[in-house]
TORVEXZA-294466 format. One record per residue (C-alpha): residue in three letters; y negated, x negated, z negated. Coordinates in Angstrom, 3 decimals, always signed. Each point is the difference from the previous one (the first is absolute). Layout:
N
   residuo      north       east         up
       ALA          Y          X          Z
...
//
This chain:
292
   residuo      north       east         up
       UNK    -11.827    +36.516    -22.766
       UNK     +1.432     +3.148     -1.783
       UNK     +1.655     -0.465     -3.422
       UNK     +3.396     +1.047     +1.243
       UNK     +0.383     -2.889     +1.850
       UNK     -0.304     -2.174     -2.926
       UNK     +3.266     -0.663     -1.886
       UNK     -0.525     -0.442     -3.943
       UNK     +1.544     -2.451     -2.175
       UNK     -0.392     +0.744     -3.295
       UNK     +0.978     -2.651     -2.479
       UNK     +3.242     +0.442     -1.364
       UNK     +1.410     -3.410     -0.082
       UNK     -1.690     -3.387     -0.918
       UNK     +1.431     -3.386     +0.476
       UNK     -1.164     -2.714     -2.484
       UNK     +1.014     -3.629     +1.220
       UNK     +0.254     -2.097     -3.090
       UNK     +0.702     -3.745     -0.708
       UNK     -0.239     +0.650     -3.988
       UNK     -3.307     -1.598     -0.318
       UNK     -2.884     +1.160     -1.835
       UNK     -2.018     +0.867     +3.486
       UNK     +3.037     +2.342     +1.046
       UNK     +0.370     +1.783     -3.270
       UNK     -3.356     +1.140     +0.128
       UNK     +0.193     +0.964     +3.356
       UNK     +3.010     +2.335     -1.604
       UNK     -2.090     +1.542     -2.733
       UNK     -2.399     +1.278     +2.947
       UNK     +2.948     +1.093     +1.886
       UNK     +1.342     +2.035     -2.922
       UNK     -3.356     +1.573     -0.865
       UNK     -0.442     +1.147     +3.569
       UNK     +3.977     +1.393     +0.568
       UNK     -0.462     +1.872     -3.415
       UNK     -3.010     +2.012     +1.663
       UNK     +1.710     +0.161     +3.412
       UNK     +3.115     +0.479     -1.731
       UNK     +1.484     -2.539     +2.110
       UNK     +3.198     -2.218     -0.595
       UNK     -0.189     -3.797     -0.148
       UNK     +2.054     -2.219     +1.701
       UNK     -0.190     -3.262     -1.892
       UNK     +1.028     -3.218     +2.535
       UNK     +0.821     -3.724     -0.820
       UNK     +1.032     -2.034     +3.127
       UNK     +1.954     -2.936     -1.472
       UNK     +0.557     -3.422     +1.934
       UNK     +3.671     -1.749     -0.771
       UNK     +0.164     -3.627     +0.772
       UNK     +2.665     -1.483     +2.203
       UNK     +2.533     -2.365     -0.752
       UNK     +0.870     -3.042     +2.274
       UNK     +1.199     +2.184     +2.843
       UNK     -3.105     +1.949     +0.807
       UNK     +1.556     +2.750     +1.162
       UNK     +2.028     +0.778     -3.043
       UNK     -1.314     +1.297     -3.251
       UNK     +1.933     -0.292     -3.406
       UNK     +0.555     +3.674     -0.760
       UNK     +0.091     -0.581     -3.562
       UNK     -3.578     -1.050     +0.237
       UNK     -1.241     +2.580     +1.688
       UNK     +1.891     +2.425     -2.542
       UNK     -1.927     -1.740     -2.586
       UNK     -3.427     +0.472     +1.761
       UNK     +0.626     +3.590     +0.974
       UNK     +0.916     +0.693     -3.778
       UNK     -3.145     -2.211     -1.258
       UNK     -2.230     +2.084     +2.153
       UNK     +1.445     +3.339     -0.932
       UNK     -0.295     -0.781     -3.784
       UNK     -3.878     -0.685     +0.874
       UNK     -0.278     +3.399     +1.970
       UNK     +1.689     +1.866     -2.548
       UNK     -2.323     -1.616     -2.601
       UNK     -3.189     +0.956     +1.549
       UNK     +1.457     +3.522     +0.826
       UNK     +0.678     +0.497     -4.131
       UNK     -3.796     -1.234     -0.253
       UNK     -1.316     +2.585     +2.102
       UNK     +1.959     +2.615     -1.709
       UNK     -1.423     -1.299     -3.467
       UNK     -3.454     -0.202     +1.410
       UNK     -0.662     +2.764     +2.285
       UNK     +3.299     +2.617     -0.705
       UNK     +0.852     -0.788     +3.611
       UNK     +3.530     -0.518     +1.230
       UNK     -0.097     +0.904     +3.713
       UNK     +1.075     -3.491     +0.937
       UNK     +2.575     -1.130     +2.216
       UNK     +0.667     -3.705     +0.018
       UNK     +1.574     -1.729     +2.919
       UNK     +0.205     -3.937     +0.194
       UNK     +0.978     -1.826     +3.541
       UNK     -0.039     -3.526     +1.519
       UNK     -1.800     -1.169     +2.716
       UNK     -3.781     -0.408     +0.819
       UNK     -2.511     +2.482     -1.635
       UNK     -2.013     +1.255     +2.870
       UNK     +3.613     +0.734     +1.626
       UNK     +1.572     +1.546     -2.613
       UNK     -2.897     +2.125     -0.909
       UNK     -0.257     +1.255     +3.690
       UNK     +3.655     +0.909     -0.010
       UNK     -0.655     +1.653     -3.619
       UNK     -2.717     +2.170     +1.367
       UNK     +2.138     +1.328     +3.144
       UNK     +3.169     +0.544     -1.928
       UNK     -1.655     +1.344     -3.094
       UNK     -2.963     +2.572     +1.755
       UNK     -2.741     -2.039     -1.783
       UNK     -3.182     +1.798     +0.202
       UNK     -1.986     -2.584     -2.047
       UNK     +0.292     -3.780     -0.839
       UNK     -1.987     -1.435     -3.306
       UNK     -0.538     -3.429     -0.067
       UNK     -1.022     -2.721     -2.342
       UNK     -2.843     -2.586     +0.888
       UNK     -0.772     -3.579     -1.684
       UNK     -3.358     -1.828     -0.137
       UNK     -1.744     +2.253     +2.393
       UNK     -3.962     -0.129     -0.337
       UNK     -0.093     +2.206     +3.093
       UNK     +1.104     +2.509     +2.534
       UNK     +0.988     -2.670     +2.337
       UNK     +1.477     -2.319     -2.662
       UNK     +2.199     +2.940     -0.654
       UNK     +1.365     +0.190     +3.496
       UNK     +0.599     -3.938     +0.167
       UNK     +3.513     +0.010     -1.677
       UNK     +1.951     -0.295     +2.991
       UNK     +2.843     +2.766     -1.710
       UNK     -2.784     +2.333     -0.477
       UNK     -1.684     -0.459     +3.306
       UNK     +3.573     +0.242     +1.712
       UNK     +0.941     +3.321     -1.580
       UNK     -2.942     +1.795     +0.419
       UNK     -0.084     -1.095     +3.842
       UNK     +3.495     +0.751     +0.499
       UNK     +1.136     +3.209     -2.208
       UNK     -0.998     +3.197     +1.167
       UNK     -0.890     +1.847     -3.383
       UNK     -2.967     -0.872     -1.896
       UNK     -0.271     -2.975     -2.356
       UNK     -2.172     +0.210     -2.896
       UNK     -1.168     -3.929     -1.182
       UNK     -0.150     -0.152     -3.759
       UNK     -2.264     -2.940     -1.195
       UNK     +1.102     -1.672     -3.147
       UNK     -3.137     +0.982     -1.872
       UNK     -0.184     +3.605     +0.725
       UNK     +1.132     +2.707     -2.277
       UNK     +0.799     +3.813     +1.102
       UNK     -2.697     +2.469     -0.337
       UNK     +0.150     +3.573     +1.849
       UNK     -1.683     -0.521     +2.837
       UNK     -3.183     +1.602     +0.305
       UNK     -1.358     -1.179     +2.963
       UNK     +1.799     -1.710     +2.800
       UNK     -1.455     -1.728     +3.019
       UNK     +1.389     +0.119     +3.721
       UNK     -1.404     -2.326     +2.303
       UNK     -0.221     +1.221     +3.558
       UNK     -0.737     -1.111     +3.463
       UNK     +0.657     +3.568     +1.342
       UNK     +3.274     -0.623     +1.315
       UNK     +2.107     +2.783     +1.062
       UNK     +2.818     -1.101     -2.120
       UNK     -2.225     -0.048     -3.171
       UNK     +0.889     +3.694     -0.262
       UNK     +3.301     -0.847     -0.823
       UNK     -0.960     -2.537     -2.830
       UNK     -2.589     +2.370     -1.112
       UNK     +2.646     +3.642     -0.237
       UNK     +2.238     -2.258     -1.766
       UNK     -2.706     -1.618     -2.176
       UNK     -1.356     +3.410     -0.791
       UNK     +4.044     +1.186     -0.999
       UNK     +0.073     -2.811     -2.226
       UNK     -3.639     +0.770     -1.881
       UNK     +0.698     +3.859     -0.249
       UNK     +1.676     -0.758     -3.550
       UNK     -3.226     -1.620     -1.134
       UNK     -2.762     +1.937     +1.960
       UNK     -1.459     -2.836     +0.944
       UNK     -3.194     -0.714     +1.743
       UNK     +0.826     -1.525     +3.697
       UNK     -2.901     -2.184     +1.270
       UNK     +0.476     -0.469     +3.608
       UNK     -2.504     -2.875     +0.745
       UNK     -0.473     -1.639     +3.446
       UNK     -2.276     -3.476     -0.313
       UNK     -2.042     -1.273     +3.385
       UNK     -1.972     -3.100     -0.041
       UNK     -2.838     +2.004     +1.602
       UNK     -1.643     +3.175     +0.197
       UNK     +0.933     +2.110     +3.184
       UNK     +0.071     +3.946     +0.993
       UNK     +3.452     -0.412     +1.529
       UNK     +1.281     -0.920     -3.655
       UNK     -1.351     +3.106     -1.133
       UNK     +1.587     +2.193     +2.309
       UNK     +3.297     -1.397     -0.427
       UNK     -0.454     +0.324     -3.708
       UNK     -0.703     +4.175     +0.870
       UNK     +2.763     +0.341     +2.054
       UNK     +2.668     -2.074     -2.077
       UNK     -1.423     +2.041     -3.194
       UNK     +0.246     +3.156     +2.023
       UNK     +3.885     -0.779     +0.941
       UNK     +0.785     -0.955     -3.627
       UNK     -1.575     +3.331     -1.479
       UNK     +1.560     +2.198     +2.508
       UNK     +3.477     -1.347     +0.088
       UNK     +1.214     -2.021     -3.369
       UNK     -0.029     +2.705     -3.108
       UNK     -1.682     -1.630     -2.451
       UNK     -4.009     +1.005     -1.592
       UNK     -0.673     -3.216     -1.589
       UNK     -1.349     -2.337     +2.908
       UNK     -3.353     -1.905     +0.025
       UNK     -1.123     -1.734     +3.027
       UNK     -1.901     -3.132     +0.331
       UNK     -1.462     -2.093     +2.941
       UNK     -1.319     -3.374     -1.238
       UNK     -1.957     -2.684     +1.379
       UNK     +1.029     -3.799     -0.863
       UNK     +0.448     -3.233     +1.853
       UNK     +2.874     -1.035     -2.519
       UNK     +2.606     +2.032     -0.135
       UNK     +1.628     -1.308     -3.570
       UNK     -3.369     +0.352     -1.573
       UNK     -0.709     +3.420     +1.286
       UNK     +3.391     +1.448     -1.047
       UNK     -0.400     -1.982     -3.433
       UNK     -3.173     +1.601     -0.887
       UNK     +1.266     +3.422     +1.194
       UNK     +2.822     -0.428     -2.173
       UNK     -2.133     -1.086     -3.184
       UNK     -2.541     +2.946     +0.546
       UNK     +2.527     +2.794     +0.747
       UNK     +2.399     -0.511     -2.932
       UNK     +2.603     -0.536     +2.486
       UNK     +3.780     -0.504     -1.427
       UNK     +2.242     -0.839     +3.353
       UNK     -1.316     -1.353     +3.191
       UNK     +2.222     +1.546     +2.733
       UNK     -0.033     -1.265     +3.746
       UNK     +2.056     +0.652     +3.039
       UNK     +1.204     -3.575     +1.293
       UNK     +0.599     -0.657     +4.067
       UNK     -0.691     -2.703     +2.252
       UNK     -3.576     -0.560     +1.049
       UNK     -1.257     +2.382     -2.610
       UNK     -3.379     -0.944     -1.239
       UNK     +1.766     -0.003     -3.236
       UNK     +2.177     -2.932     +0.512
       UNK     -2.949     -1.977     -1.368
       UNK     +1.371     +1.003     -3.227
       UNK     +3.054     -1.683     +0.472
       UNK     -0.918     -3.539     +1.855
       UNK     +0.008     -2.653     -2.028
       UNK     -3.267     -1.608     +1.025
       UNK     -1.502     +2.747     -1.682
       UNK     +1.554     -0.670     -3.575
       UNK     -3.041     -2.141     -1.597
       UNK     -2.702     +2.797     +1.211
       UNK     +1.825     +2.545     -1.971
       UNK     -1.691     +1.270     -3.034
       UNK     +1.980     +2.788     -0.566
       UNK     +1.571     +1.238     -3.596
       UNK     +3.237     -0.963     -0.568
       UNK     +1.107     +3.045     -1.746
       UNK     -0.122     +2.574     +2.618
       UNK     +3.169     +0.360     +1.743
       UNK     +0.362     +0.258     +3.956
       UNK     +1.652     +2.636     +1.616
       UNK     +1.245     -1.107     +3.221
       UNK     +1.661     +2.368     +2.599
       UNK     +1.764     -1.018     +3.540
       UNK     -2.050     +1.555     +2.548
       UNK     +1.998     +1.486     +3.001
       UNK     -1.411     -0.330     +3.337
       UNK     +0.199     +3.367     +1.146
       UNK     -1.722     +1.529     +4.083
       UNK     -3.375     -0.632     -0.627
       UNK     -1.759     -3.707     -0.429
       UNK     -1.792     -0.573     -3.088
       UNK     -3.665     +0.120     +0.226
       UNK     -1.328     -3.592     -0.040
//
């Protein structure tokens, strides 16, 4: 796959949805510190709901105006805090009315968003991060990457990022964008595949994938890991702990081996640290079929 066929999507505009909670505020802190290093701007967004009056099809305009005004005041206060704390004022504020997921999807298209940064609360594992319906739906339907920031996560310059691969052709798209995101940090991108048994074919797949990545993606700080483990979550967790991983990146796709990470039945089995953000790419299907 020649490099010139890949479209580069540098991070220039980051969408941060907020409900004014401490969790979403933490996500904003994370996004601002990324934006400073990516030379990006932020769209700070709140989706409001207005109660209906007697006739459900009629909304009191005064109530709507009041809700919008109050939301904008909160957004302005958040922006002022970011100026005071980080000297960052590249924030555009937007409010709208409707369901958060629908409004986020609309904004991604209208504002040409490159990255969404969302907070999540009460997550003790990677699976739990994705249990929130809003977060899961945004990841599923938005075409741009989504960075999910647990409430206990604090920004640190990423020195190592894990990218879980299943050797799918569309992993190249996600990897290419990941390298663009990591160039300002010079982070090592640890590409890993977890297999529950040792097979020579897996070694050949990894060698092929490694060759394709090194040949076609202009980034020098890769490492490649073929790991044997019967439990996906525990094996990934051990790798994260032992390799100083700051962010775990995955390409979300249907029927993927890594869909297990988003399966609710796995929630209680996860031992994943709650301070590691998840970067989810929306993998697009291209001509070749993934190697499952």
